[in-house]
C-alpha positions as a Markdown table, in Angstrom:
| # | Residue | x | y | z |
|---|---|---|---|---|
| 1 | Unk | 133.2 | 49.9 | 209.8 |
| 2 | Unk | 135.4 | 48.6 | 206.9 |
| 3 | Unk | 138.3 | 46.4 | 207.7 |
| 4 | Unk | 141.7 | 48.2 | 208.0 |
| 5 | Unk | 144.1 | 47.4 | 205.3 |
| 6 | Unk | 147.8 | 46.6 | 206.0 |
| 7 | Unk | 150.8 | 46.2 | 203.8 |
| 8 | Unk | 151.7 | 42.7 | 202.6 |
| 9 | Unk | 155.5 | 42.3 | 202.5 |
| 10 | Unk | 156.8 | 39.4 | 200.4 |
| 11 | Unk | 160.0 | 37.4 | 201.0 |
| 12 | Unk | 161.5 | 35.3 | 198.2 |
| 13 | Unk | 164.3 | 32.8 | 199.1 |
| 14 | Unk | 166.0 | 31.7 | 195.9 |
| 15 | Unk | 169.0 | 29.5 | 195.0 |
| 16 | Unk | 170.5 | 31.5 | 192.1 |
| 17 | Unk | 169.5 | 34.6 | 190.0 |
| 18 | Unk | 167.5 | 32.6 | 187.5 |
| 19 | Unk | 165.5 | 31.1 | 190.3 |
| 20 | Unk | 165.1 | 34.5 | 192.0 |
| 21 | Unk | 163.7 | 36.1 | 188.8 |
| 22 | Unk | 161.2 | 33.2 | 188.2 |
| 23 | Unk | 160.0 | 33.0 | 191.8 |
| 24 | Unk | 159.5 | 36.8 | 192.0 |
| 25 | Unk | 157.7 | 36.9 | 188.7 |
| 26 | Unk | 155.4 | 34.2 | 189.9 |
| 27 | Unk | 154.8 | 35.9 | 193.3 |
| 28 | Unk | 154.0 | 39.3 | 191.8 |
| 29 | Unk | 151.3 | 37.9 | 189.6 |
| 30 | Unk | 149.7 | 36.4 | 192.7 |
| 31 | Unk | 150.4 | 39.2 | 195.3 |
| 32 | Unk | 151.0 | 42.4 | 193.4 |
| 33 | Unk | 148.7 | 45.4 | 193.4 |
| 34 | Unk | 147.7 | 47.4 | 190.3 |
| 35 | Unk | 148.0 | 51.2 | 190.3 |
| 36 | Unk | 148.3 | 54.0 | 187.8 |
| 37 | Unk | 151.6 | 56.0 | 187.6 |
| 38 | Unk | 151.0 | 59.6 | 188.4 |
| 39 | Unk | 154.7 | 60.7 | 188.4 |
| 40 | Unk | 157.8 | 58.9 | 187.0 |
| 41 | Unk | 158.5 | 56.6 | 184.1 |
| 42 | Unk | 155.6 | 55.8 | 181.8 |
| 43 | Unk | 153.3 | 58.3 | 183.5 |
| 44 | Unk | 149.7 | 57.3 | 183.0 |
| 45 | Unk | 150.5 | 53.6 | 182.5 |
| 46 | Unk | 149.7 | 50.9 | 185.0 |
| 47 | Unk | 152.1 | 48.9 | 187.2 |
| 48 | Unk | 151.6 | 45.7 | 189.1 |
| 49 | Unk | 153.7 | 46.2 | 192.3 |
| 50 | Unk | 154.6 | 44.6 | 195.6 |
| 51 | Unk | 153.9 | 46.6 | 198.7 |
| 52 | Unk | 157.5 | 45.6 | 199.8 |
| 53 | Unk | 159.7 | 42.8 | 198.7 |
| 54 | Unk | 162.9 | 41.2 | 199.9 |
| 55 | Unk | 164.7 | 38.7 | 197.6 |
| 56 | Unk | 167.5 | 36.6 | 199.0 |
| 57 | Unk | 169.8 | 34.8 | 196.6 |
| 58 | Unk | 172.0 | 32.1 | 198.1 |
| 59 | Unk | 174.3 | 31.3 | 195.1 |
| 60 | Unk | 174.0 | 34.2 | 192.7 |
| 61 | Unk | 177.0 | 33.1 | 190.7 |
| 62 | Unk | 175.5 | 29.7 | 189.8 |
| 63 | Unk | 173.2 | 30.9 | 187.1 |
| 64 | Unk | 173.4 | 34.6 | 186.4 |
| 65 | Unk | 171.0 | 35.1 | 183.5 |
| 66 | Unk | 167.4 | 33.9 | 183.3 |
| 67 | Unk | 166.7 | 30.8 | 181.3 |
| 68 | Unk | 163.7 | 30.9 | 179.0 |
| 69 | Unk | 162.6 | 27.3 | 178.3 |
| 70 | Unk | 162.3 | 26.3 | 174.6 |
| 71 | Unk | 158.9 | 26.6 | 173.1 |
| 72 | Unk | 157.7 | 29.6 | 175.0 |
| 73 | Unk | 158.6 | 32.0 | 172.2 |
| 74 | Unk | 159.3 | 35.0 | 174.3 |
| 75 | Unk | 162.6 | 37.0 | 174.3 |
| 76 | Unk | 165.0 | 36.7 | 177.2 |
| 77 | Unk | 165.0 | 39.8 | 179.4 |
| 78 | Unk | 168.9 | 40.1 | 179.3 |
| 79 | Unk | 172.0 | 38.2 | 178.2 |
| 80 | Unk | 175.6 | 37.9 | 179.3 |
| 81 | Unk | 176.8 | 40.4 | 176.6 |
| 82 | Unk | 174.5 | 43.0 | 178.0 |
| 83 | Unk | 175.5 | 42.2 | 181.6 |
| 84 | Unk | 179.2 | 42.4 | 180.7 |
| 85 | Unk | 178.6 | 45.8 | 179.3 |
| 86 | Unk | 176.6 | 46.8 | 182.3 |
| 87 | Unk | 179.6 | 45.8 | 184.5 |
| 88 | Unk | 181.7 | 48.4 | 182.7 |
| 89 | Unk | 179.0 | 50.9 | 183.4 |
| 90 | Unk | 179.2 | 50.1 | 187.1 |
| 91 | Unk | 183.0 | 50.2 | 187.4 |
| 92 | Unk | 183.7 | 53.5 | 185.6 |
| 93 | Unk | 182.7 | 57.1 | 186.1 |
| 94 | Unk | 182.1 | 57.8 | 182.4 |
| 95 | Unk | 178.8 | 59.4 | 181.4 |
| 96 | Unk | 177.4 | 61.3 | 178.4 |
| 97 | Unk | 176.5 | 65.0 | 178.4 |
| 98 | Unk | 172.8 | 64.1 | 178.5 |
| 99 | Unk | 173.1 | 62.0 | 181.6 |
| 100 | Unk | 172.7 | 63.5 | 185.1 |
| 101 | Unk | 174.6 | 60.6 | 186.6 |
| 102 | Unk | 175.4 | 56.9 | 186.2 |
| 103 | Unk | 175.6 | 54.3 | 188.9 |
| 104 | Unk | 179.3 | 53.9 | 188.0 |
| 105 | Unk | 179.9 | 57.6 | 188.5 |
| 106 | Unk | 178.3 | 57.6 | 191.9 |
| 107 | Unk | 180.4 | 54.5 | 192.9 |
| 108 | Unk | 183.8 | 55.4 | 191.7 |
| 109 | Unk | 183.9 | 59.2 | 190.9 |
| 110 | Unk | 180.9 | 60.9 | 192.5 |
| 111 | Unk | 180.3 | 64.6 | 191.9 |
| 112 | Unk | 178.1 | 67.3 | 193.4 |
| 113 | Unk | 176.4 | 69.6 | 190.8 |
| 114 | Unk | 176.4 | 73.3 | 191.9 |
| 115 | Unk | 174.3 | 75.8 | 190.0 |
| 116 | Unk | 176.1 | 79.0 | 189.0 |
| 117 | Unk | 175.7 | 81.9 | 186.6 |
| 118 | Unk | 178.3 | 82.4 | 183.9 |
| 119 | Unk | 178.2 | 85.1 | 181.2 |
| 120 | Unk | 174.5 | 85.6 | 182.1 |
| 121 | Unk | 173.6 | 81.9 | 181.7 |
| 122 | Unk | 172.6 | 79.5 | 184.4 |
| 123 | Unk | 174.9 | 76.5 | 184.4 |
| 124 | Unk | 175.8 | 73.5 | 186.5 |
| 125 | Unk | 179.3 | 73.1 | 187.8 |
| 126 | Unk | 180.5 | 69.6 | 188.9 |
| 127 | Unk | 182.6 | 69.3 | 192.0 |
| 128 | Unk | 184.3 | 65.9 | 192.4 |
| 129 | Unk | 184.1 | 64.4 | 195.9 |
| 130 | Unk | 187.4 | 62.6 | 195.5 |
| 131 | Unk | 186.3 | 59.1 | 196.6 |
| 132 | Unk | 186.1 | 55.7 | 194.9 |
| 133 | Unk | 183.7 | 53.8 | 197.1 |
| 134 | Unk | 184.5 | 50.4 | 195.6 |
| 135 | Unk | 188.2 | 50.8 | 196.2 |
| 136 | Unk | 187.6 | 52.2 | 199.7 |
| 137 | Unk | 185.4 | 49.2 | 200.7 |
| 138 | Unk | 188.1 | 46.9 | 199.5 |
| 139 | Unk | 190.8 | 48.8 | 201.4 |
| 140 | Unk | 188.7 | 48.9 | 204.5 |
| 141 | Unk | 188.2 | 45.1 | 204.7 |
| 142 | Unk | 191.8 | 44.3 | 203.7 |
| 143 | Unk | 193.5 | 46.7 | 206.1 |
| 144 | Unk | 191.0 | 46.9 | 209.0 |
| 145 | Unk | 189.3 | 43.6 | 209.1 |
| 146 | Unk | 185.8 | 42.3 | 208.7 |
| 147 | Unk | 184.3 | 43.6 | 212.0 |
| 148 | Unk | 182.6 | 46.7 | 210.7 |
| 149 | Unk | 179.2 | 48.0 | 209.6 |
| 150 | Unk | 180.7 | 51.0 | 207.8 |
| 151 | Unk | 181.5 | 49.4 | 204.4 |
| 152 | Unk | 178.4 | 50.8 | 202.6 |
| 153 | Unk | 178.4 | 52.3 | 199.1 |
| 154 | Unk | 175.8 | 55.0 | 198.4 |
| 155 | Unk | 174.2 | 55.8 | 195.0 |
| 156 | Unk | 171.6 | 58.3 | 196.1 |
| 157 | Unk | 172.2 | 62.0 | 197.0 |
| 158 | Unk | 169.7 | 64.4 | 198.7 |
| 159 | Unk | 169.6 | 66.5 | 195.5 |
| 160 | Unk | 168.3 | 63.5 | 193.5 |
| 161 | Unk | 164.8 | 64.4 | 194.7 |
| 162 | Unk | 164.8 | 67.2 | 192.1 |
| 163 | Unk | 165.8 | 65.0 | 189.1 |
| 164 | Unk | 163.4 | 64.0 | 186.4 |
| 165 | Unk | 164.8 | 60.4 | 186.7 |
| 166 | Unk | 166.4 | 59.9 | 190.1 |
| 167 | Unk | 168.4 | 56.7 | 190.6 |
| 168 | Unk | 166.5 | 53.5 | 191.3 |
| 169 | Unk | 169.3 | 51.8 | 193.1 |
| 170 | Unk | 170.1 | 53.8 | 196.2 |
| 171 | Unk | 172.3 | 51.7 | 198.4 |
| 172 | Unk | 174.8 | 48.8 | 198.2 |
| 173 | Unk | 175.6 | 47.7 | 201.7 |
| 174 | Unk | 178.2 | 45.0 | 202.4 |
| 175 | Unk | 179.2 | 42.4 | 205.0 |
| 176 | Unk | 181.9 | 39.8 | 205.2 |
| 177 | Unk | 180.6 | 36.9 | 207.2 |
| 178 | Unk | 181.9 | 33.3 | 207.1 |
| 179 | Unk | 184.7 | 34.5 | 204.9 |
| 180 | Unk | 182.2 | 35.5 | 202.1 |
| 181 | Unk | 181.4 | 39.0 | 200.8 |
| 182 | Unk | 177.6 | 39.6 | 200.8 |
| 183 | Unk | 175.7 | 42.4 | 199.2 |
| 184 | Unk | 172.6 | 44.1 | 200.6 |
| 185 | Unk | 170.8 | 46.3 | 198.1 |
| 186 | Unk | 168.0 | 48.8 | 198.2 |
| 187 | Unk | 166.0 | 49.9 | 195.1 |
| 188 | Unk | 163.4 | 52.7 | 195.5 |
| 189 | Unk | 161.8 | 51.5 | 192.2 |
| 190 | Unk | 162.7 | 48.4 | 190.2 |
| 191 | Unk | 161.4 | 46.9 | 186.9 |
| 192 | Unk | 161.1 | 43.2 | 187.5 |
| 193 | Unk | 161.0 | 42.1 | 183.9 |
| 194 | Unk | 164.2 | 43.6 | 182.5 |
| 195 | Unk | 165.8 | 45.7 | 185.2 |
| 196 | Unk | 165.9 | 43.0 | 187.9 |
| 197 | Unk | 168.0 | 40.4 | 186.0 |
| 198 | Unk | 170.3 | 42.9 | 184.4 |
| 199 | Unk | 170.9 | 44.9 | 187.6 |
| 200 | Unk | 171.5 | 41.8 | 189.7 |
| 201 | Unk | 173.7 | 40.2 | 187.1 |
| 202 | Unk | 175.9 | 43.2 | 186.8 |
| 203 | Unk | 176.1 | 43.7 | 190.6 |
| 204 | Unk | 176.9 | 40.1 | 191.1 |
| 205 | Unk | 180.0 | 40.5 | 188.8 |
| 206 | Unk | 181.0 | 43.6 | 190.9 |
| 207 | Unk | 180.7 | 41.5 | 194.0 |
| 208 | Unk | 182.8 | 38.7 | 192.5 |
| 209 | Unk | 185.5 | 41.3 | 191.6 |
| 210 | Unk | 185.5 | 42.8 | 195.1 |
| 211 | Unk | 185.6 | 39.5 | 196.8 |
| 212 | Unk | 188.6 | 38.5 | 194.8 |
| 213 | Unk | 190.4 | 41.8 | 195.6 |
| 214 | Unk | 189.6 | 41.4 | 199.3 |
| 215 | Unk | 190.6 | 37.8 | 199.4 |
| 216 | Unk | 187.3 | 36.2 | 200.4 |
| 217 | Unk | 184.7 | 34.0 | 198.8 |
| 218 | Unk | 181.7 | 35.2 | 196.9 |
| 219 | Unk | 178.6 | 35.3 | 199.0 |
| 220 | Unk | 174.8 | 36.0 | 198.9 |
| 221 | Unk | 172.7 | 38.9 | 197.6 |
| 222 | Unk | 169.8 | 40.2 | 199.6 |
| 223 | Unk | 167.8 | 42.9 | 197.7 |
| 224 | Unk | 164.9 | 44.9 | 199.0 |
| 225 | Unk | 162.5 | 47.3 | 197.4 |
| 226 | Unk | 159.1 | 49.0 | 198.1 |
| 227 | Unk | 158.7 | 49.6 | 194.3 |
| 228 | Unk | 159.5 | 46.2 | 192.6 |
| 229 | Unk | 157.0 | 46.1 | 189.7 |
| 230 | Unk | 155.9 | 44.9 | 186.3 |
| 231 | Unk | 154.7 | 47.5 | 183.7 |
| 232 | Unk | 151.5 | 46.6 | 182.0 |
| 233 | Unk | 153.3 | 45.9 | 178.7 |
| 234 | Unk | 155.1 | 43.0 | 180.3 |
| 235 | Unk | 152.2 | 41.3 | 182.1 |
| 236 | Unk | 151.5 | 38.9 | 179.3 |
| 237 | Unk | 155.1 | 37.7 | 178.8 |
| 238 | Unk | 155.4 | 37.3 | 182.6 |
| 239 | Unk | 152.3 | 35.1 | 182.5 |
| 240 | Unk | 153.7 | 33.0 | 179.7 |
| 241 | Unk | 157.1 | 32.6 | 181.5 |
| 242 | Unk | 155.4 | 31.5 | 184.7 |
| 243 | Unk | 152.7 | 29.4 | 182.9 |
| 244 | Unk | 150.0 | 31.5 | 184.5 |
| 245 | Unk | 148.3 | 32.5 | 181.3 |
| 246 | Unk | 144.8 | 32.2 | 182.8 |
| 247 | Unk | 145.7 | 34.7 | 185.5 |
| 248 | Unk | 143.5 | 37.8 | 185.5 |
| 249 | Unk | 145.2 | 41.0 | 186.7 |
| 250 | Unk | 142.6 | 43.4 | 187.9 |
């Protein structure tokens, strides 16, 4: 009788965001599983993916963007200009006509899309929910204290299951402990090479802003995902960055 297989969750305990990215890259090359994408981005391509990963970052503000050592000759996955632009994306509800949603819209101006027929055409009407989750969490902590588990900001909606590209980030939970604001994140799917450093960099700036508005210190980030992965086109640069160029990915 063959041995029963079990999931292999991974925990990364990092100092700052640069350390978190490097440690997680190194871990996925050792512990990730390869599979072929049957639905979603890059259908037909291969991913190297953790069964489940939790990444704790103790001092995310210390070094926000990844550092690429001189001589490796690989491009950085992100930079501060991009992250500053991403911050604007997270703090406003603006979106283009071709976008079903943005994270910023879901955070500060969420809308429900209702199908309707107008002049014989099927259309989608957007109904604002009338809530700014960032402002509400700030208000909650300032006016009602830190002893609550209700200060959670949701990105995902039930109707997202029908979208071609549903949100990867689903949840931003928060806690004030030891006079620090901490973020607890959940990603249903998460690109480790480019998405991870850009997402965490932008969310760290959101956390710093919220901590300042609440009147507390900046705290940790704990991020979890059952879909943290590397696409096959980034395997080689990941091996170069981690100096595991002899690693064979089967």
